[in-house]
PyMOL Python script that loads the backbone (N, CA, C, O; Angstrom):
from pymol import cmd

cmd.read_pdbstr("""\
ATOM      1  N   MET A   1      63.115  59.911 -38.827  1.00  0.00           N
ATOM      2  CA  MET A   1      63.064  58.991 -39.575  1.00  0.00           C
ATOM      3  C   MET A   1      62.650  59.457 -41.167  1.00  0.00           C
ATOM      4  O   MET A   1      61.677  60.181 -41.374  1.00  0.00           O
ATOM      5  N   SER A   2      63.269  59.092 -41.940  1.00  0.00           N
ATOM      6  CA  SER A   2      62.790  59.696 -43.331  1.00  0.00           C
ATOM      7  C   SER A   2      62.890  58.470 -44.376  1.00  0.00           C
ATOM      8  O   SER A   2      63.556  57.472 -44.099  1.00  0.00           O
ATOM      9  N   LEU A   3      62.222  58.596 -45.538  1.00  0.00           N
ATOM     10  CA  LEU A   3      62.392  57.864 -46.711  1.00  0.00           C
ATOM     11  C   LEU A   3      62.635  58.170 -47.737  1.00  0.00           C
ATOM     12  O   LEU A   3      61.993  59.108 -48.212  1.00  0.00           O
ATOM     13  N   LEU A   4      63.747  57.468 -48.594  1.00  0.00           N
ATOM     14  CA  LEU A   4      64.409  58.001 -49.764  1.00  0.00           C
ATOM     15  C   LEU A   4      63.300  57.810 -50.727  1.00  0.00           C
ATOM     16  O   LEU A   4      62.418  56.959 -50.619  1.00  0.00           O
ATOM     17  N   ALA A   5      63.448  58.831 -51.844  1.00  0.00           N
ATOM     18  CA  ALA A   5      62.420  58.450 -52.910  1.00  0.00           C
ATOM     19  C   ALA A   5      63.099  59.246 -54.007  1.00  0.00           C
ATOM     20  O   ALA A   5      64.232  59.697 -53.839  1.00  0.00           O
ATOM     21  N   SER A   6      62.246  59.466 -55.409  1.00  0.00           N
ATOM     22  CA  SER A   6      62.940  60.109 -56.336  1.00  0.00           C
ATOM     23  C   SER A   6      61.556  60.796 -57.271  1.00  0.00           C
ATOM     24  O   SER A   6      60.564  60.096 -57.474  1.00  0.00           O
ATOM     25  N   SER A   7      61.627  61.946 -57.687  1.00  0.00           N
ATOM     26  CA  SER A   7      60.771  62.757 -58.855  1.00  0.00           C
ATOM     27  C   SER A   7      61.235  63.505 -59.617  1.00  0.00           C
ATOM     28  O   SER A   7      61.801  64.482 -59.126  1.00  0.00           O
ATOM     29  N   GLU A   8      61.199  63.374 -61.118  1.00  0.00           N
ATOM     30  CA  GLU A   8      61.791  63.823 -61.942  1.00  0.00           C
ATOM     31  C   GLU A   8      63.253  64.103 -61.642  1.00  0.00           C
ATOM     32  O   GLU A   8      63.659  65.236 -61.381  1.00  0.00           O
ATOM     33  N   GLY A   9      63.881  63.230 -61.680  1.00  0.00           N
ATOM     34  CA  GLY A   9      65.658  63.119 -61.387  1.00  0.00           C
ATOM     35  C   GLY A   9      65.865  63.504 -59.903  1.00  0.00           C
ATOM     36  O   GLY A   9      66.952  63.131 -59.461  1.00  0.00           O
ATOM     37  N   ALA A  10      65.164  64.087 -59.139  1.00  0.00           N
ATOM     38  CA  ALA A  10      65.635  64.652 -58.097  1.00  0.00           C
ATOM     39  C   ALA A  10      65.240  63.730 -57.038  1.00  0.00           C
ATOM     40  O   ALA A  10      64.200  63.075 -57.095  1.00  0.00           O
ATOM     41  N   GLU A  11      66.339  63.664 -55.758  1.00  0.00           N
ATOM     42  CA  GLU A  11      66.328  62.664 -54.795  1.00  0.00           C
ATOM     43  C   GLU A  11      65.742  63.488 -53.786  1.00  0.00           C
ATOM     44  O   GLU A  11      66.212  64.599 -53.539  1.00  0.00           O
ATOM     45  N   LEU A  12      64.457  62.891 -53.009  1.00  0.00           N
ATOM     46  CA  LEU A  12      63.732  63.080 -52.138  1.00  0.00           C
ATOM     47  C   LEU A  12      63.747  62.539 -50.724  1.00  0.00           C
ATOM     48  O   LEU A  12      63.894  61.319 -50.641  1.00  0.00           O
ATOM     49  N   SER A  13      63.598  63.352 -49.382  1.00  0.00           N
ATOM     50  CA  SER A  13      63.279  62.457 -48.440  1.00  0.00           C
ATOM     51  C   SER A  13      61.860  62.858 -47.988  1.00  0.00           C
ATOM     52  O   SER A  13      61.380  63.976 -47.800  1.00  0.00           O
ATOM     53  N   LEU A  14      61.387  61.764 -47.883  1.00  0.00           N
ATOM     54  CA  LEU A  14      59.842  61.862 -47.621  1.00  0.00           C
ATOM     55  C   LEU A  14      59.920  61.796 -45.795  1.00  0.00           C
ATOM     56  O   LEU A  14      60.517  60.963 -45.113  1.00  0.00           O
ATOM     57  N   LEU A  15      59.219  62.803 -45.402  1.00  0.00           N
ATOM     58  CA  LEU A  15      59.699  63.168 -43.774  1.00  0.00           C
ATOM     59  C   LEU A  15      58.383  62.978 -43.008  1.00  0.00           C
ATOM     60  O   LEU A  15      58.602  62.642 -41.844  1.00  0.00           O
ATOM     61  N   ALA A  16      57.098  63.090 -43.309  1.00  0.00           N
ATOM     62  CA  ALA A  16      55.836  62.964 -42.556  1.00  0.00           C
ATOM     63  C   ALA A  16      54.872  62.555 -43.420  1.00  0.00           C
ATOM     64  O   ALA A  16      55.203  62.707 -44.595  1.00  0.00           O
ATOM     65  N   PHE A  17      53.432  61.933 -43.191  1.00  0.00           N
ATOM     66  CA  PHE A  17      52.540  61.549 -43.602  1.00  0.00           C
ATOM     67  C   PHE A  17      51.374  61.290 -42.619  1.00  0.00           C
ATOM     68  O   PHE A  17      51.522  60.536 -41.657  1.00  0.00           O
ATOM     69  N   ASP A  18      50.126  61.977 -42.898  1.00  0.00           N
ATOM     70  CA  ASP A  18      49.342  61.626 -42.056  1.00  0.00           C
ATOM     71  C   ASP A  18      47.933  60.943 -42.999  1.00  0.00           C
ATOM     72  O   ASP A  18      46.762  61.016 -42.628  1.00  0.00           O
ATOM     73  N   GLY A  19      48.233  60.541 -43.783  1.00  0.00           N
ATOM     74  CA  GLY A  19      47.009  59.861 -44.478  1.00  0.00           C
ATOM     75  C   GLY A  19      46.265  60.603 -45.528  1.00  0.00           C
ATOM     76  O   GLY A  19      45.383  60.120 -46.238  1.00  0.00           O
ATOM     77  N   LYS A  20      46.723  61.870 -45.557  1.00  0.00           N
ATOM     78  CA  LYS A  20      46.303  62.719 -46.675  1.00  0.00           C
ATOM     79  C   LYS A  20      47.540  63.784 -47.103  1.00  0.00           C
ATOM     80  O   LYS A  20      47.653  63.881 -48.325  1.00  0.00           O
ATOM     81  N   TRP A  21      48.322  64.456 -46.459  1.00  0.00           N
ATOM     82  CA  TRP A  21      49.334  65.266 -46.959  1.00  0.00           C
ATOM     83  C   TRP A  21      50.873  64.559 -46.283  1.00  0.00           C
ATOM     84  O   TRP A  21      51.154  64.193 -45.142  1.00  0.00           O
ATOM     85  N   LEU A  22      51.528  64.573 -47.348  1.00  0.00           N
ATOM     86  CA  LEU A  22      52.762  64.385 -47.356  1.00  0.00           C
ATOM     87  C   LEU A  22      53.660  65.488 -47.304  1.00  0.00           C
ATOM     88  O   LEU A  22      53.542  66.414 -48.107  1.00  0.00           O
ATOM     89  N   VAL A  23      54.773  65.468 -46.209  1.00  0.00           N
ATOM     90  CA  VAL A  23      56.015  66.386 -46.379  1.00  0.00           C
ATOM     91  C   VAL A  23      56.911  65.690 -46.685  1.00  0.00           C
ATOM     92  O   VAL A  23      57.050  64.543 -46.261  1.00  0.00           O
ATOM     93  N   LEU A  24      57.875  66.410 -47.679  1.00  0.00           N
ATOM     94  CA  LEU A  24      59.399  65.974 -47.933  1.00  0.00           C
ATOM     95  C   LEU A  24      60.403  67.034 -48.162  1.00  0.00           C
ATOM     96  O   LEU A  24      60.065  68.189 -48.422  1.00  0.00           O
ATOM     97  N   GLU A  25      61.520  66.690 -48.078  1.00  0.00           N
ATOM     98  CA  GLU A  25      62.701  67.597 -48.436  1.00  0.00           C
ATOM     99  C   GLU A  25      62.963  67.326 -49.832  1.00  0.00           C
ATOM    100  O   GLU A  25      62.679  66.244 -50.346  1.00  0.00           O
ATOM    101  N   ALA A  26      63.593  68.453 -50.566  1.00  0.00           N
ATOM    102  CA  ALA A  26      63.845  68.362 -51.927  1.00  0.00           C
ATOM    103  C   ALA A  26      64.962  69.409 -52.124  1.00  0.00           C
ATOM    104  O   ALA A  26      65.136  70.408 -51.426  1.00  0.00           O
ATOM    105  N   PRO A  27      65.858  68.928 -53.437  1.00  0.00           N
ATOM    106  CA  PRO A  27      66.723  70.082 -53.708  1.00  0.00           C
ATOM    107  C   PRO A  27      66.435  71.362 -54.506  1.00  0.00           C
ATOM    108  O   PRO A  27      67.241  72.174 -54.961  1.00  0.00           O
ATOM    109  N   ARG A  28      64.733  71.345 -54.586  1.00  0.00           N
ATOM    110  CA  ARG A  28      64.407  72.340 -55.427  1.00  0.00           C
ATOM    111  C   ARG A  28      62.787  72.523 -54.919  1.00  0.00           C
ATOM    112  O   ARG A  28      62.232  71.752 -54.137  1.00  0.00           O
ATOM    113  N   ALA A  29      62.133  73.768 -55.569  1.00  0.00           N
ATOM    114  CA  ALA A  29      60.842  74.039 -55.211  1.00  0.00           C
ATOM    115  C   ALA A  29      59.863  73.282 -55.841  1.00  0.00           C
ATOM    116  O   ALA A  29      60.306  72.696 -56.829  1.00  0.00           O
ATOM    117  N   TRP A  30      58.875  73.120 -55.652  1.00  0.00           N
ATOM    118  CA  TRP A  30      57.592  73.097 -56.451  1.00  0.00           C
ATOM    119  C   TRP A  30      56.586  73.887 -56.307  1.00  0.00           C
ATOM    120  O   TRP A  30      55.885  73.820 -55.298  1.00  0.00           O
ATOM    121  N   ALA A  31      56.344  74.787 -57.319  1.00  0.00           N
ATOM    122  CA  ALA A  31      55.014  75.661 -57.139  1.00  0.00           C
ATOM    123  C   ALA A  31      53.664  74.850 -56.908  1.00  0.00           C
ATOM    124  O   ALA A  31      53.531  73.718 -57.373  1.00  0.00           O
ATOM    125  N   PRO A  32      52.441  75.627 -56.000  1.00  0.00           N
ATOM    126  CA  PRO A  32      51.895  75.439 -55.577  1.00  0.00           C
ATOM    127  C   PRO A  32      50.759  75.056 -56.994  1.00  0.00           C
ATOM    128  O   PRO A  32      50.450  75.756 -57.959  1.00  0.00           O
ATOM    129  N   GLY A  33      50.330  73.619 -56.598  1.00  0.00           N
ATOM    130  CA  GLY A  33      49.365  73.131 -57.685  1.00  0.00           C
ATOM    131  C   GLY A  33      50.117  72.250 -58.819  1.00  0.00           C
ATOM    132  O   GLY A  33      49.557  71.599 -59.702  1.00  0.00           O
ATOM    133  N   SER A  34      51.533  72.379 -58.594  1.00  0.00           N
ATOM    134  CA  SER A  34      52.240  71.533 -59.556  1.00  0.00           C
ATOM    135  C   SER A  34      52.177  69.981 -59.324  1.00  0.00           C
ATOM    136  O   SER A  34      52.118  69.506 -58.190  1.00  0.00           O
ATOM    137  N   PRO A  35      52.190  69.321 -60.311  1.00  0.00           N
ATOM    138  CA  PRO A  35      51.898  67.985 -60.136  1.00  0.00           C
ATOM    139  C   PRO A  35      53.217  66.971 -60.190  1.00  0.00           C
ATOM    140  O   PRO A  35      54.066  66.985 -61.081  1.00  0.00           O
ATOM    141  N   MET A  36      53.195  65.962 -58.869  1.00  0.00           N
ATOM    142  CA  MET A  36      54.744  65.516 -58.566  1.00  0.00           C
ATOM    143  C   MET A  36      54.339  64.003 -58.840  1.00  0.00           C
ATOM    144  O   MET A  36      53.266  63.649 -58.350  1.00  0.00           O
ATOM    145  N   ALA A  37      55.135  62.986 -59.630  1.00  0.00           N
ATOM    146  CA  ALA A  37      55.061  61.629 -59.684  1.00  0.00           C
ATOM    147  C   ALA A  37      56.211  61.196 -58.908  1.00  0.00           C
ATOM    148  O   ALA A  37      57.361  61.476 -59.246  1.00  0.00           O
ATOM    149  N   ILE A  38      55.877  60.412 -57.711  1.00  0.00           N
ATOM    150  CA  ILE A  38      57.168  59.935 -56.625  1.00  0.00           C
ATOM    151  C   ILE A  38      57.047  58.679 -56.814  1.00  0.00           C
ATOM    152  O   ILE A  38      55.966  58.091 -56.857  1.00  0.00           O
ATOM    153  N   ARG A  39      58.187  58.149 -56.946  1.00  0.00           N
ATOM    154  CA  ARG A  39      58.610  56.740 -56.935  1.00  0.00           C
ATOM    155  C   ARG A  39      59.548  56.344 -55.535  1.00  0.00           C
ATOM    156  O   ARG A  39      60.700  56.661 -55.241  1.00  0.00           O
ATOM    157  N   VAL A  40      58.926  55.837 -55.096  1.00  0.00           N
ATOM    158  CA  VAL A  40      59.484  55.289 -53.320  1.00  0.00           C
ATOM    159  C   VAL A  40      59.271  53.585 -53.364  1.00  0.00           C
ATOM    160  O   VAL A  40      58.374  52.987 -53.959  1.00  0.00           O
ATOM    161  N   GLU A  41      60.467  52.950 -52.479  1.00  0.00           N
ATOM    162  CA  GLU A  41      60.346  51.585 -52.358  1.00  0.00           C
ATOM    163  C   GLU A  41      60.272  51.092 -50.958  1.00  0.00           C
ATOM    164  O   GLU A  41      61.097  51.343 -50.080  1.00  0.00           O
ATOM    165  N   PHE A  42      59.246  50.395 -50.840  1.00  0.00           N
ATOM    166  CA  PHE A  42      59.031  49.671 -49.577  1.00  0.00           C
ATOM    167  C   PHE A  42      59.479  47.967 -49.572  1.00  0.00           C
ATOM    168  O   PHE A  42      59.066  47.127 -50.371  1.00  0.00           O
ATOM    169  N   ALA A  43      60.260  47.781 -48.648  1.00  0.00           N
ATOM    170  CA  ALA A  43      60.682  46.542 -48.630  1.00  0.00           C
ATOM    171  C   ALA A  43      61.013  45.854 -50.335  1.00  0.00           C
ATOM    172  O   ALA A  43      60.438  44.859 -50.776  1.00  0.00           O
ATOM    173  N   GLY A  44      62.041  46.649 -51.078  1.00  0.00           N
ATOM    174  CA  GLY A  44      62.440  46.259 -52.259  1.00  0.00           C
ATOM    175  C   GLY A  44      60.870  46.090 -53.131  1.00  0.00           C
ATOM    176  O   GLY A  44      60.849  45.229 -54.010  1.00  0.00           O
ATOM    177  N   THR A  45      59.749  46.801 -52.915  1.00  0.00           N
ATOM    178  CA  THR A  45      58.508  46.870 -53.700  1.00  0.00           C
ATOM    179  C   THR A  45      58.543  48.169 -53.981  1.00  0.00           C
ATOM    180  O   THR A  45      58.470  48.946 -53.028  1.00  0.00           O
ATOM    181  N   PRO A  46      58.674  48.760 -55.485  1.00  0.00           N
ATOM    182  CA  PRO A  46      58.560  49.992 -55.575  1.00  0.00           C
ATOM    183  C   PRO A  46      56.860  50.314 -55.951  1.00  0.00           C
ATOM    184  O   PRO A  46      56.004  49.639 -56.523  1.00  0.00           O
ATOM    185  N   HIS A  47      56.848  51.666 -55.338  1.00  0.00           N
ATOM    186  CA  HIS A  47      55.187  52.388 -55.261  1.00  0.00           C
ATOM    187  C   HIS A  47      55.581  53.800 -56.077  1.00  0.00           C
ATOM    188  O   HIS A  47      56.604  54.473 -55.948  1.00  0.00           O
ATOM    189  N   MET A  48      54.496  54.015 -56.910  1.00  0.00           N
ATOM    190  CA  MET A  48      54.361  55.213 -57.241  1.00  0.00           C
ATOM    191  C   MET A  48      53.099  56.136 -56.647  1.00  0.00           C
ATOM    192  O   MET A  48      51.999  55.674 -56.342  1.00  0.00           O
ATOM    193  N   LEU A  49      53.449  57.384 -56.560  1.00  0.00           N
ATOM    194  CA  LEU A  49      52.880  58.307 -55.625  1.00  0.00           C
ATOM    195  C   LEU A  49      52.459  59.515 -56.619  1.00  0.00           C
ATOM    196  O   LEU A  49      53.286  60.225 -57.191  1.00  0.00           O
ATOM    197  N   ASP A  50      51.066  59.644 -56.740  1.00  0.00           N
ATOM    198  CA  ASP A  50      50.772  60.920 -57.319  1.00  0.00           C
ATOM    199  C   ASP A  50      50.265  62.097 -56.647  1.00  0.00           C
ATOM    200  O   ASP A  50      49.256  61.956 -55.956  1.00  0.00           O
ATOM    201  N   ALA A  51      50.880  63.385 -56.753  1.00  0.00           N
ATOM    202  CA  ALA A  51      50.722  64.209 -55.720  1.00  0.00           C
ATOM    203  C   ALA A  51      50.420  65.877 -56.517  1.00  0.00           C
ATOM    204  O   ALA A  51      50.712  66.131 -57.685  1.00  0.00           O
ATOM    205  N   ARG A  52      49.869  66.709 -55.676  1.00  0.00           N
ATOM    206  CA  ARG A  52      50.030  68.022 -56.172  1.00  0.00           C
ATOM    207  C   ARG A  52      50.548  68.891 -54.797  1.00  0.00           C
ATOM    208  O   ARG A  52      50.105  68.790 -53.653  1.00  0.00           O
ATOM    209  N   SER A  53      51.478  69.649 -55.225  1.00  0.00           N
ATOM    210  CA  SER A  53      52.191  70.573 -54.363  1.00  0.00           C
ATOM    211  C   SER A  53      51.178  71.761 -53.865  1.00  0.00           C
ATOM    212  O   SER A  53      50.571  72.525 -54.616  1.00  0.00           O
ATOM    213  N   LEU A  54      51.133  71.752 -52.619  1.00  0.00           N
ATOM    214  CA  LEU A  54      50.808  72.728 -51.680  1.00  0.00           C
ATOM    215  C   LEU A  54      51.711  73.890 -51.563  1.00  0.00           C
ATOM    216  O   LEU A  54      51.300  74.935 -51.059  1.00  0.00           O
ATOM    217  N   GLY A  55      52.819  73.776 -51.966  1.00  0.00           N
ATOM    218  CA  GLY A  55      53.728  75.027 -51.790  1.00  0.00           C
ATOM    219  C   GLY A  55      54.922  74.443 -51.320  1.00  0.00           C
ATOM    220  O   GLY A  55      54.913  73.242 -51.050  1.00  0.00           O
ATOM    221  N   SER A  56      56.101  75.212 -51.162  1.00  0.00           N
ATOM    222  CA  SER A  56      57.527  75.027 -50.829  1.00  0.00           C
ATOM    223  C   SER A  56      58.140  76.166 -49.786  1.00  0.00           C
ATOM    224  O   SER A  56      57.730  77.324 -49.710  1.00  0.00           O
ATOM    225  N   ARG A  57      58.955  75.724 -49.188  1.00  0.00           N
ATOM    226  CA  ARG A  57      59.631  76.748 -48.715  1.00  0.00           C
ATOM    227  C   ARG A  57      61.190  76.445 -48.142  1.00  0.00           C
ATOM    228  O   ARG A  57      61.642  75.327 -47.894  1.00  0.00           O
ATOM    229  N   ARG A  58      61.823  77.609 -48.012  1.00  0.00           N
ATOM    230  CA  ARG A  58      63.478  77.171 -48.128  1.00  0.00           C
ATOM    231  C   ARG A  58      63.631  76.525 -46.685  1.00  0.00           C
ATOM    232  O   ARG A  58      63.144  77.074 -45.697  1.00  0.00           O
ATOM    233  N   ASP A  59      64.333  75.335 -46.617  1.00  0.00           N
ATOM    234  CA  ASP A  59      64.612  75.001 -45.189  1.00  0.00           C
ATOM    235  C   ASP A  59      65.937  75.062 -44.988  1.00  0.00           C
ATOM    236  O   ASP A  59      66.281  75.377 -43.849  1.00  0.00           O
ATOM    237  N   ALA A  60      66.967  74.798 -45.962  1.00  0.00           N
ATOM    238  CA  ALA A  60      68.269  74.869 -45.331  1.00  0.00           C
ATOM    239  C   ALA A  60      68.848  75.117 -46.580  1.00  0.00           C
ATOM    240  O   ALA A  60      68.058  74.840 -47.482  1.00  0.00           O
ATOM    241  N   PRO A  61      70.222  75.647 -47.085  1.00  0.00           N
ATOM    242  CA  PRO A  61      70.786  76.229 -48.214  1.00  0.00           C
ATOM    243  C   PRO A  61      70.699  74.973 -49.365  1.00  0.00           C
ATOM    244  O   PRO A  61      71.357  73.933 -49.356  1.00  0.00           O
ATOM    245  N   GLY A  62      69.880  75.320 -50.158  1.00  0.00           N
ATOM    246  CA  GLY A  62      69.894  74.009 -51.461  1.00  0.00           C
ATOM    247  C   GLY A  62      68.885  73.322 -51.007  1.00  0.00           C
ATOM    248  O   GLY A  62      68.740  72.303 -51.683  1.00  0.00           O
ATOM    249  N   ARG A  63      68.062  73.427 -50.103  1.00  0.00           N
ATOM    250  CA  ARG A  63      66.911  72.373 -49.848  1.00  0.00           C
ATOM    251  C   ARG A  63      65.572  72.859 -49.635  1.00  0.00           C
ATOM    252  O   ARG A  63      65.511  74.000 -49.176  1.00  0.00           O
ATOM    253  N   PHE A  64      64.463  72.254 -49.864  1.00  0.00           N
ATOM    254  CA  PHE A  64      63.540  72.868 -49.682  1.00  0.00           C
ATOM    255  C   PHE A  64      62.414  71.977 -48.960  1.00  0.00           C
ATOM    256  O   PHE A  64      62.457  70.799 -49.314  1.00  0.00           O
ATOM    257  N   ARG A  65      61.536  72.251 -48.136  1.00  0.00           N
ATOM    258  CA  ARG A  65      60.313  71.740 -47.388  1.00  0.00           C
ATOM    259  C   ARG A  65      59.308  71.655 -48.443  1.00  0.00           C
ATOM    260  O   ARG A  65      58.979  72.700 -49.004  1.00  0.00           O
ATOM    261  N   VAL A  66      58.754  70.495 -48.801  1.00  0.00           N
ATOM    262  CA  VAL A  66      57.264  70.687 -49.840  1.00  0.00           C
ATOM    263  C   VAL A  66      56.082  69.977 -49.084  1.00  0.00           C
ATOM    264  O   VAL A  66      56.145  68.863 -48.564  1.00  0.00           O
ATOM    265  N   LYS A  67      55.064  70.759 -49.113  1.00  0.00           N
ATOM    266  CA  LYS A  67      53.815  69.789 -48.746  1.00  0.00           C
ATOM    267  C   LYS A  67      53.165  69.549 -49.886  1.00  0.00           C
ATOM    268  O   LYS A  67      53.268  70.272 -50.877  1.00  0.00           O
ATOM    269  N   LEU A  68      52.228  68.191 -49.802  1.00  0.00           N
ATOM    270  CA  LEU A  68      51.808  67.809 -50.830  1.00  0.00           C
ATOM    271  C   LEU A  68      50.763  67.339 -50.424  1.00  0.00           C
ATOM    272  O   LEU A  68      50.734  66.925 -49.265  1.00  0.00           O
ATOM    273  N   ARG A  69      49.468  67.254 -51.338  1.00  0.00           N
ATOM    274  CA  ARG A  69      48.051  66.353 -50.927  1.00  0.00           C
ATOM    275  C   ARG A  69      48.278  65.096 -52.124  1.00  0.00           C
ATOM    276  O   ARG A  69      48.147  65.287 -53.333  1.00  0.00           O
ATOM    277  N   LEU A  70      48.556  64.098 -51.639  1.00  0.00           N
ATOM    278  CA  LEU A  70      47.988  62.870 -52.511  1.00  0.00           C
ATOM    279  C   LEU A  70      46.623  62.709 -53.322  1.00  0.00           C
ATOM    280  O   LEU A  70      45.493  62.801 -52.841  1.00  0.00           O
ATOM    281  N   VAL A  71      46.994  62.424 -54.787  1.00  0.00           N
ATOM    282  CA  VAL A  71      45.302  62.737 -55.466  1.00  0.00           C
ATOM    283  C   VAL A  71      45.267  61.038 -55.886  1.00  0.00           C
ATOM    284  O   VAL A  71      44.151  60.573 -56.116  1.00  0.00           O
ATOM    285  N   SER A  72      46.161  60.350 -55.961  1.00  0.00           N
ATOM    286  CA  SER A  72      45.938  58.952 -55.852  1.00  0.00           C
ATOM    287  C   SER A  72      46.888  57.823 -55.614  1.00  0.00           C
ATOM    288  O   SER A  72      48.005  57.567 -56.065  1.00  0.00           O
ATOM    289  N   MET A  73      46.257  57.349 -54.937  1.00  0.00           N
ATOM    290  CA  MET A  73      47.473  56.156 -54.500  1.00  0.00           C
ATOM    291  C   MET A  73      46.673  54.790 -53.933  1.00  0.00           C
ATOM    292  O   MET A  73      45.539  54.759 -53.453  1.00  0.00           O
ATOM    293  N   ARG A  74      47.528  53.758 -54.115  1.00  0.00           N
ATOM    294  CA  ARG A  74      47.079  52.088 -53.945  1.00  0.00           C
ATOM    295  C   ARG A  74      46.961  52.100 -52.320  1.00  0.00           C
ATOM    296  O   ARG A  74      47.622  52.726 -51.491  1.00  0.00           O
ATOM    297  N   ARG A  75      45.915  51.215 -52.166  1.00  0.00           N
ATOM    298  CA  ARG A  75      45.553  51.061 -50.410  1.00  0.00           C
ATOM    299  C   ARG A  75      47.003  50.544 -49.673  1.00  0.00           C
ATOM    300  O   ARG A  75      47.453  50.871 -48.575  1.00  0.00           O
ATOM    301  N   ASP A  76      47.513  49.695 -50.608  1.00  0.00           N
ATOM    302  CA  ASP A  76      48.947  49.174 -49.986  1.00  0.00           C
ATOM    303  C   ASP A  76      50.070  50.205 -49.782  1.00  0.00           C
ATOM    304  O   ASP A  76      50.919  50.003 -48.914  1.00  0.00           O
ATOM    305  N   SER A  77      50.100  51.306 -50.556  1.00  0.00           N
ATOM    306  CA  SER A  77      50.900  52.144 -50.466  1.00  0.00           C
ATOM    307  C   SER A  77      50.588  53.130 -49.658  1.00  0.00           C
ATOM    308  O   SER A  77      51.573  53.798 -49.343  1.00  0.00           O
ATOM    309  N   ARG A  78      49.476  53.517 -49.149  1.00  0.00           N
ATOM    310  CA  ARG A  78      49.224  54.350 -48.290  1.00  0.00           C
ATOM    311  C   ARG A  78      49.286  53.659 -47.133  1.00  0.00           C
ATOM    312  O   ARG A  78      49.397  54.476 -46.219  1.00  0.00           O
ATOM    313  N   GLN A  79      49.263  52.300 -46.634  1.00  0.00           N
ATOM    314  CA  GLN A  79      49.466  51.494 -45.349  1.00  0.00           C
ATOM    315  C   GLN A  79      50.928  51.590 -45.141  1.00  0.00           C
ATOM    316  O   GLN A  79      51.319  51.995 -44.047  1.00  0.00           O
ATOM    317  N   ALA A  80      51.835  51.248 -46.110  1.00  0.00           N
ATOM    318  CA  ALA A  80      52.833  51.511 -45.919  1.00  0.00           C
ATOM    319  C   ALA A  80      53.606  52.730 -45.506  1.00  0.00           C
ATOM    320  O   ALA A  80      54.555  52.796 -44.724  1.00  0.00           O
ATOM    321  N   LEU A  81      52.790  54.035 -46.439  1.00  0.00           N
ATOM    322  CA  LEU A  81      53.440  55.267 -45.752  1.00  0.00           C
ATOM    323  C   LEU A  81      53.075  55.507 -44.080  1.00  0.00           C
ATOM    324  O   LEU A  81      53.874  55.917 -43.239  1.00  0.00           O
ATOM    325  N   LEU A  82      51.997  55.225 -43.907  1.00  0.00           N
ATOM    326  CA  LEU A  82      51.694  55.304 -42.617  1.00  0.00           C
ATOM    327  C   LEU A  82      52.550  54.542 -41.652  1.00  0.00           C
ATOM    328  O   LEU A  82      52.949  55.195 -40.687  1.00  0.00           O
ATOM    329  N   GLU A  83      52.923  53.236 -41.730  1.00  0.00           N
ATOM    330  CA  GLU A  83      53.783  52.586 -40.894  1.00  0.00           C
ATOM    331  C   GLU A  83      54.905  53.057 -40.817  1.00  0.00           C
ATOM    332  O   GLU A  83      55.549  52.951 -39.773  1.00  0.00           O
ATOM    333  N   ALA A  84      55.452  53.762 -42.042  1.00  0.00           N
ATOM    334  CA  ALA A  84      56.985  54.226 -42.227  1.00  0.00           C
ATOM    335  C   ALA A  84      57.469  55.452 -41.571  1.00  0.00           C
ATOM    336  O   ALA A  84      58.600  55.627 -41.117  1.00  0.00           O
ATOM    337  N   LEU A  85      56.264  56.466 -41.575  1.00  0.00           N
ATOM    338  CA  LEU A  85      56.618  57.519 -41.482  1.00  0.00           C
ATOM    339  C   LEU A  85      55.900  58.289 -40.226  1.00  0.00           C
ATOM    340  O   LEU A  85      54.913  57.646 -39.868  1.00  0.00           O
ATOM    341  N   PRO A  86      56.073  59.295 -39.569  1.00  0.00           N
ATOM    342  CA  PRO A  86      55.623  59.984 -38.571  1.00  0.00           C
ATOM    343  C   PRO A  86      54.517  60.799 -39.255  1.00  0.00           C
ATOM    344  O   PRO A  86      54.549  61.236 -40.405  1.00  0.00           O
ATOM    345  N   ALA A  87      53.479  60.935 -38.303  1.00  0.00           N
ATOM    346  CA  ALA A  87      52.123  61.746 -38.662  1.00  0.00           C
ATOM    347  C   ALA A  87      52.399  63.210 -38.934  1.00  0.00           C
ATOM    348  O   ALA A  87      51.763  63.853 -39.769  1.00  0.00           O
ATOM    349  N   THR A  88      53.560  63.804 -38.051  1.00  0.00           N
ATOM    350  CA  THR A  88      53.804  64.997 -38.059  1.00  0.00           C
ATOM    351  C   THR A  88      55.273  65.633 -38.594  1.00  0.00           C
ATOM    352  O   THR A  88      56.212  65.060 -38.041  1.00  0.00           O
ATOM    353  N   PRO A  89      55.542  66.311 -39.203  1.00  0.00           N
ATOM    354  CA  PRO A  89      56.826  66.842 -39.738  1.00  0.00           C
ATOM    355  C   PRO A  89      57.695  66.887 -38.463  1.00  0.00           C
ATOM    356  O   PRO A  89      57.190  67.230 -37.394  1.00  0.00           O
ATOM    357  N   PRO A  90      59.071  66.524 -38.568  1.00  0.00           N
ATOM    358  CA  PRO A  90      60.037  66.719 -37.470  1.00  0.00           C
ATOM    359  C   PRO A  90      60.507  68.268 -37.453  1.00  0.00           C
ATOM    360  O   PRO A  90      60.544  69.023 -38.424  1.00  0.00           O
ATOM    361  N   PRO A  91      60.842  68.544 -36.175  1.00  0.00           N
ATOM    362  CA  PRO A  91      60.870  70.126 -36.046  1.00  0.00           C
ATOM    363  C   PRO A  91      62.120  70.546 -36.653  1.00  0.00           C
ATOM    364  O   PRO A  91      63.113  69.834 -36.497  1.00  0.00           O
ATOM    365  N   ARG A  92      62.193  71.709 -37.384  1.00  0.00           N
ATOM    366  CA  ARG A  92      63.337  72.059 -37.920  1.00  0.00           C
ATOM    367  C   ARG A  92      64.566  72.102 -36.957  1.00  0.00           C
ATOM    368  O   ARG A  92      64.581  72.339 -35.749  1.00  0.00           O
ATOM    369  N   ALA A  93      65.493  71.840 -37.727  1.00  0.00           N
ATOM    370  CA  ALA A  93      66.946  71.989 -36.977  1.00  0.00           C
ATOM    371  C   ALA A  93      67.647  73.126 -36.977  1.00  0.00           C
ATOM    372  O   ALA A  93      68.732  73.183 -36.398  1.00  0.00           O
TER     373      ALA A  93
END
""", "prot")
cmd.dss("prot")
cmd.show_as("cartoon", "prot")
cmd.util.cbc("prot")
cmd.orient("prot")
């Protein structure tokens, strides 16, 4: 399962969250240390997530898997992510 989100005009698929690290799939790479402001909706309520990239790797043609450390997050956003996403990334196809 994944959640759709966006950042800087790019559509993202949130894949996994373990309470600290977020894994997503994106159409471009983010350099390590790059900040990301991610917008995602849970049950019609928008949430903003502030994160820093730990690095990216090419996953499929035109797609990158990005691992992030969440820097600032509201408690309700964290709980919604924990309930909606698996704790470990899904295997590569």
